[in-house]
TIVO-275136 format. One line per 10 residues: number of its first residue (from 1); for each residue x, y, z of C-alpha. Coordinates in steps of 0.001 Angstrom, whole numbers, plus 500000, padded with zeros to 6 digits. Each point is the difference from the previous one (the first is absolute). Layout:
% residues N
NUM	X:Y:Z ~ ...
This chain:
% residues 409
1	304161:702871:479039 ~ 501483:501745:497005 ~ 502850:497486:499839 ~ 497600:497090:500062 ~ 497856:501615:497331 ~ 503099:500646:497877 ~ 501086:496379:500307 ~ 496591:498782:498949 ~ 500067:502220:496892 ~ 503462:498716:499031
11	498951:496383:500416 ~ 496876:500593:497926 ~ 502030:501656:497249 ~ 502536:497086:499971 ~ 497203:497461:499835 ~ 498403:501882:497112 ~ 503317:500197:498151 ~ 500638:496280:500536 ~ 496522:499147:498849 ~ 500361:502282:497000
21	503339:498439:499082 ~ 498520:496521:500321 ~ 497025:500998:497883 ~ 502328:501515:497392 ~ 502055:496816:499821 ~ 496850:497938:499810 ~ 498805:502221:497182 ~ 503380:499575:498189 ~ 499699:496222:500251 ~ 502478:497216:500912
31	503736:500197:499292 ~ 500824:497620:497148 ~ 503169:499139:498083 ~ 500198:501113:496386 ~ 502249:500099:496953 ~ 500634:502855:497608 ~ 499581:499166:496314 ~ 503238:500959:498248 ~ 501637:499840:496566 ~ 503293:498108:499723
41	501914:497504:497814 ~ 498582:496457:500054 ~ 501390:496706:498731 ~ 497850:496890:500101 ~ 501732:496647:500513 ~ 498906:496395:500303 ~ 501874:498061:502666 ~ 500455:496235:500372 ~ 502510:497345:500956 ~ 501710:497758:497459
51	502968:497718:499416 ~ 503120:500091:497856 ~ 500230:497326:497297 ~ 502352:499304:497132 ~ 498379:499736:496599 ~ 501483:496557:499315 ~ 501182:497034:502020 ~ 501558:496724:498963 ~ 499820:496651:501766 ~ 503145:497891:500001
61	499820:496200:500082 ~ 502029:496944:499030 ~ 499603:498289:496631 ~ 501147:496669:501427 ~ 499521:497975:503159 ~ 502929:500228:502371 ~ 501326:500682:503486 ~ 501103:503559:500806 ~ 503669:500225:500999 ~ 500324:503792:500238
71	497717:503029:500146 ~ 501988:503113:499099 ~ 497395:502779:500446 ~ 497406:501117:502526 ~ 497212:502572:500251 ~ 501049:503507:499086 ~ 503052:498998:497953 ~ 500525:501759:496670 ~ 500668:497632:497098 ~ 501057:500499:496397
81	499235:497869:496994 ~ 502040:496795:500101 ~ 500699:500074:503738 ~ 500133:496600:501701 ~ 497144:499481:502457 ~ 499973:496280:500886 ~ 502238:496975:499515 ~ 498460:496503:499781 ~ 501694:496638:500508 ~ 501442:498860:496636
91	502107:496840:500578 ~ 497978:497748:497685 ~ 499771:502529:497183 ~ 503707:500789:500290 ~ 500793:496277:499570 ~ 497756:499766:496935 ~ 501707:503022:498433 ~ 503393:498391:500542 ~ 498769:496791:498357 ~ 498797:501951:496976
101	503350:501828:499759 ~ 501826:496664:500258 ~ 497845:498608:497181 ~ 501032:502895:497759 ~ 503636:499475:500862 ~ 499677:496275:499253 ~ 498438:500818:496631 ~ 502911:502225:499016 ~ 502829:497855:501354 ~ 498744:496421:499585
111	496845:499294:498084 ~ 500734:502273:497037 ~ 503592:498752:499431 ~ 498809:496382:500469 ~ 497323:500506:497358 ~ 502623:501267:497563 ~ 502174:496963:500708 ~ 497015:497690:499505 ~ 499322:501679:496657 ~ 503579:499507:498885
121	499849:496297:500999 ~ 496713:499567:498176 ~ 501541:501436:496868 ~ 502933:497599:500188 ~ 497700:497044:500513 ~ 497839:501136:497155 ~ 502968:500286:497627 ~ 501135:496540:500945 ~ 496558:498512:499517 ~ 499577:501815:496709
131	503326:498656:498654 ~ 499187:496476:501147 ~ 496621:500059:498301 ~ 501538:501457:496840 ~ 502667:497342:499893 ~ 497460:497251:500282 ~ 497877:501468:497266 ~ 502977:500229:497639 ~ 501324:496448:500349 ~ 501011:498475:496553
141	498647:496649:501003 ~ 496686:500665:501675 ~ 499400:496258:500565 ~ 502823:500063:502540 ~ 497798:502203:502390 ~ 496648:498912:501235 ~ 496986:502253:499689 ~ 499660:500114:503779 ~ 503508:501378:500489 ~ 499348:502657:497378
151	496761:501046:501800 ~ 501786:500184:503324 ~ 502622:502327:498566 ~ 497334:502292:498559 ~ 498111:499962:503305 ~ 503123:500944:501918 ~ 500539:502892:497600 ~ 496473:501311:500610 ~ 500379:499705:503778 ~ 503305:501862:499876
161	498437:502717:497827 ~ 497118:500399:502495 ~ 502462:500167:502874 ~ 501750:502892:498282 ~ 496715:501852:499574 ~ 499094:499388:503643 ~ 503414:501218:501167 ~ 499668:503141:497872 ~ 496594:500737:501491 ~ 501470:499513:503469
171	502874:502374:499268 ~ 497591:502560:498565 ~ 497750:499797:503083 ~ 502946:500462:502341 ~ 501592:502824:498026 ~ 500288:503465:501642 ~ 496688:501874:499891 ~ 498010:496963:498879 ~ 497137:498089:501601 ~ 501798:498250:502849
181	501880:503075:501164 ~ 496863:502171:499678 ~ 497992:497583:502162 ~ 502691:499874:502672 ~ 500371:503771:500062 ~ 496223:500493:500227 ~ 499840:497602:502919 ~ 502891:501802:501676 ~ 498304:503385:499438 ~ 496735:498698:501467
191	501787:498703:503090 ~ 501966:503233:500389 ~ 496720:501943:499753 ~ 498536:497843:502756 ~ 503151:500503:502060 ~ 499743:503779:499512 ~ 496487:499871:501458 ~ 501483:498936:503325 ~ 501195:503596:500281 ~ 496900:502183:500192
201	500694:503492:498649 ~ 497847:503084:499587 ~ 499066:501195:496539 ~ 499063:503466:501245 ~ 501362:502807:502157 ~ 498113:500959:503120 ~ 499575:499503:503737 ~ 499291:496720:501775 ~ 496621:500301:501735 ~ 499387:496505:501386
211	501854:496714:500388 ~ 498344:496637:500579 ~ 503006:497689:499887 ~ 502863:498978:502257 ~ 503081:497773:499520 ~ 498985:496349:500225 ~ 496537:500522:498521 ~ 498842:497698:497227 ~ 498656:502234:497234 ~ 497918:499125:496978
221	498860:501814:496845 ~ 496971:502208:500577 ~ 500904:501073:503526 ~ 500749:503700:500619 ~ 503326:500314:501788 ~ 500675:503743:499776 ~ 498031:503094:498975 ~ 501812:502936:498398 ~ 498640:503499:499468 ~ 501260:501165:496616
231	501848:503265:499651 ~ 497874:502619:498317 ~ 496778:501855:500685 ~ 498641:500196:503535 ~ 496319:500606:500727 ~ 497874:500830:503009 ~ 496642:498248:500164 ~ 497280:501698:502011 ~ 496388:498881:500638 ~ 497913:503190:499978
241	496419:500192:501189 ~ 497789:499804:496907 ~ 498358:503300:501029 ~ 503226:501755:499004 ~ 499976:498558:496470 ~ 498495:503162:498369 ~ 502867:502068:501419 ~ 502799:497729:498719 ~ 501593:500282:496548 ~ 503080:498739:498191
251	503170:502082:500343 ~ 498880:501647:503238 ~ 502915:500847:502273 ~ 500393:498472:503440 ~ 502210:500468:503044 ~ 501069:496726:501598 ~ 501365:499412:503487 ~ 501401:496649:501106 ~ 498987:499058:503526 ~ 503616:499023:500704
261	501370:503336:498697 ~ 497412:502687:500820 ~ 502558:502774:499493 ~ 500753:498988:496396 ~ 496960:500669:497785 ~ 500305:499277:496276 ~ 497837:500636:496902 ~ 497919:497539:498001 ~ 497428:500140:497209 ~ 496830:497986:499251
271	500551:497692:497017 ~ 497152:497495:500447 ~ 496459:500005:501387 ~ 498324:496593:500154 ~ 496950:499617:497730 ~ 498109:498077:502694 ~ 499114:500346:503692 ~ 500869:497486:502705 ~ 496472:498968:501087 ~ 501099:498737:503440
281	501919:503101:501014 ~ 498316:502666:497892 ~ 503351:501258:498732 ~ 501645:500744:496663 ~ 503664:499146:499458 ~ 502201:502885:498902 ~ 503641:499607:498963 ~ 502535:502789:500183 ~ 503311:500065:498141 ~ 503075:501021:502001
291	502853:501630:498107 ~ 502656:500416:501235 ~ 499762:497228:502576 ~ 501422:500983:503414 ~ 502818:497753:501184 ~ 498248:499228:503275 ~ 496861:498636:498309 ~ 499437:496270:500579 ~ 497605:497426:498579 ~ 496629:499893:501860
301	500872:503107:502042 ~ 496930:501809:501422 ~ 499545:503569:498768 ~ 497478:502817:500373 ~ 498888:501599:496736 ~ 498587:503520:499597 ~ 498645:500556:496493 ~ 499269:503563:498927 ~ 496534:499922:498420 ~ 499076:503690:499950
311	501486:503439:500623 ~ 498829:503588:500447 ~ 502341:502951:500221 ~ 497287:501798:501997 ~ 496805:498433:501285 ~ 497332:500923:502512 ~ 500356:497250:502616 ~ 498142:498810:503069 ~ 500915:497329:502585 ~ 498151:496727:499500
321	498656:499857:503544 ~ 497938:503112:499199 ~ 498080:498019:497341 ~ 496838:497986:500569 ~ 497558:498091:497790 ~ 502713:499381:497412 ~ 498563:498421:496865 ~ 502209:499963:496953 ~ 501299:503540:499523 ~ 497306:501617:502163
331	500047:500645:503756 ~ 498474:502216:502688 ~ 501838:502369:502354 ~ 498864:502041:503001 ~ 500748:503545:498852 ~ 499984:502925:502415 ~ 498258:503014:498437 ~ 499161:503143:502013 ~ 500843:498084:503169 ~ 497461:497274:499247
341	500291:496406:498804 ~ 498909:499242:496441 ~ 500243:496595:498311 ~ 501630:500547:496622 ~ 500375:497509:497150 ~ 503384:500067:498242 ~ 501455:498400:496883 ~ 503383:498306:500459 ~ 502931:499561:497642 ~ 503265:498325:501009
351	499571:498071:503226 ~ 502740:499057:502398 ~ 500397:498213:503304 ~ 499994:503298:501928 ~ 498826:502668:497543 ~ 497603:500294:497083 ~ 499605:502566:497254 ~ 496784:502052:500032 ~ 498804:500799:496483 ~ 496875:501962:501011
361	497912:500885:503060 ~ 502686:501755:502051 ~ 502337:502938:499678 ~ 503446:500734:501388 ~ 499730:501291:503569 ~ 496743:498182:500810 ~ 499827:498233:503357 ~ 498668:496463:500333 ~ 499525:497890:503138 ~ 502475:497179:500613
371	497151:497760:501189 ~ 498145:499347:496772 ~ 497516:497700:501733 ~ 498828:502562:502574 ~ 496282:499771:500821 ~ 499601:503774:500416 ~ 497187:501393:497897 ~ 500484:502497:497205 ~ 499860:503571:501297 ~ 501571:499122:503349
381	502429:502662:501173 ~ 503480:498733:500855 ~ 503355:501371:500976 ~ 503070:498813:498148 ~ 503337:498699:501167 ~ 502311:499831:496955 ~ 502034:496835:499524 ~ 503121:499494:497874 ~ 499459:498210:496719 ~ 501140:496320:500303
391	502474:499380:497194 ~ 501171:496521:499106 ~ 503735:500107:499339 ~ 501750:497865:497482 ~ 503487:499594:498607 ~ 499848:502411:497079 ~ 498278:503066:501524 ~ 499525:500029:503745 ~ 497674:503009:499944 ~ 497592:499532:497151
401	499499:496412:498870 ~ 497062:497895:501118 ~ 499334:496304:499645 ~ 496909:498179:498815 ~ 498288:497496:502264 ~ 500900:496503:498874 ~ 499479:496443:501113 ~ 503100:498499:501583 ~ 500273:496242:499563
C-alpha cells in the first residue's frame, strides 16, 4: 500500500513539474530567430554588369571599285599606321600608269627634240623667204617683175615668219617644266594615286575588331570592310538602375571583375554620367575610365562593376531582412525589450544588399527579430535564438562591405 501511494505521489509531482514547465515556456512565448544590432565598418557599393568598349573606332573601306585579291588581317590582329590590309586587282590601272610613263619618256626623247628641229627648219625657211622678198623689192628694173610675183614673195615671207613663231611656241610648250610636261606628270600622278588605292592601308594603330570582306569580293566605296579599335583610352559602359542615380558621382572609384577572369580584379573610375534616362529600360548610362588597361581586357567583354558610393569607419548596422515597411530612409523593426516584442521605427543611412546603417531608433546590443513581417502583436513575450549577421562579401573587403540593391539588365 505504501509503495503504491509513494508511486502515485511521484507521478503527481512529475505531472505538476511538466505542467509547470510547459506553462513557464508558454509564458515565455515562442522561440524566434533574432539578430544583435552591432557597430562595425560599412562600405556601400552599387553593383551592375557592363561591357568594355574602346573610346574610338574607325571603319575601313575602299575608295575605288575593285575585286579583292588578298586580305592580310583578321579579327584580333594588331595593326600599325601604314600596314597593308587588303590588295585589290589593279591590272587596268597598272597599264594606264605605264602609258602615262611612256608618254613622259616620249616627250623627253622624241617630241621635244623634234620640236627644236622644226624650229630650226622654220628659221632657215624664214631666212630664205625673207631674202627672196628683199631681193624682189630691191630690183633696179621693177618693170621686169610683175606685181603678183612681188606679192607672192612677201606672202611667203609672212608665212615663214609665222611658222617660226609657231615652232617657238611648240618648243616652249614642250620644254622641261612647262605646260605639256606638267600635264603629263599630273596625269601620271593621278593614275599612280588611283593605283595606290588598290592597296588598302590603315591610317591608325589599333586592333582589328571585325572583317566583312574575303578574297574575290567585289568592293565599292561606302562599304565597311574592316573595323579597327584605336589604341588609346578604354572605357566600361554600365547601365545602372535610375534609382541609384543620387548615389553616383564623377570620380567615384570602382572595382571591376571580368567574367572571363574572375580572379583578376582591376580598378576604374567614373568619368561620365549620362544626362538623360533610357525610358524603355529605366537606366542611366555610366562610363568608367580604365587606366592602366589590363592586358587580358578585350572589346565587348562582360564585366561586373562595384562602385563605392559611401563609407563609414564605424556604423550601427542591421540586416535588411529585419526591416519592414521601408519607405525612403524610414523602416520598422520588431525590437525585443524586456522579453516582449515592440515595433520600433528607425531612420536608415547607408543601405546595402545585406546590411543597412541605423541612424536612430536602435542601440548597439539591441535584439531584433529576423522575421520583420511577423504578425505577433506588440507586448507578446518571445524567446530568442541568435543568428549570425549575414554579410555580403566582395572583392575589396570580405568582412565589411555591403552592396546596394540594383536592377540587373
